[in-house]
Residue, then its C-alpha position, 0 to 999 in steps of 0.5 A: x694925736x700921737x702918744x709916745x707911751x702907746x706907739x703901737x696898735x692892737x686888737x684883743x678878741x675872743x673866739x666863741x662857739x668854735x667846734x669841729x663843724x664851725x672851726x672859725x667860731x664867732x669873733x668877739x672884739x674886746x679892744x681895738x686901739x693904741x697899745x705898747x708891746x714889749x718883748x719878754x726876755x725875763x717877763x714871768x708871772x709867778x703864783x703859788x699853787x695849793x701844792x709845792x710845785x706852784x706855777x710859773x707862766x712865761x710869756x713872750x710879750x707884754x702888751x699895755x693899753x691905756x685905761x682899764x679893759x674889762x672882760x679880758x680872760x686868759x686864752x683871749x687873742x691879741x694882734x699887735x702891729x708895731x714898726x716891724x709888722x704884725x704879730x697875730x694870735x698872741x694868747x693871753x696868759x696873765x692880766x694885770x689892771x692898775x689904777x696908777x697914772x689914770x689906770x691901765x691894763x697889761x696882758x702877758x702873751x705867748x705866741x700861739x701854738x697853732 
């Protein structure tokens, strides 16, 4: 069944055990399934720090999944396939979980600097 709210496919994963001797590490898959990717013209995550400078995370994409995805962390990687193609190794910079409308998870991602 096609869900127009989540027309894309994504995979969220983490690389563990990466060292100079093992640059690939071990891939731990956290989620694989439907999602919705939206571009970020002005998506920003604001949080104030303990000093006056605060912090602003600016993201390139927002990726939303149905349901709550547990165990996600900043720095995890996302591959998203939409109608244009596949964007690989987007880096998670912020995670939002909501219980509205059955629950969902959204992550703000930056294009990998690798």
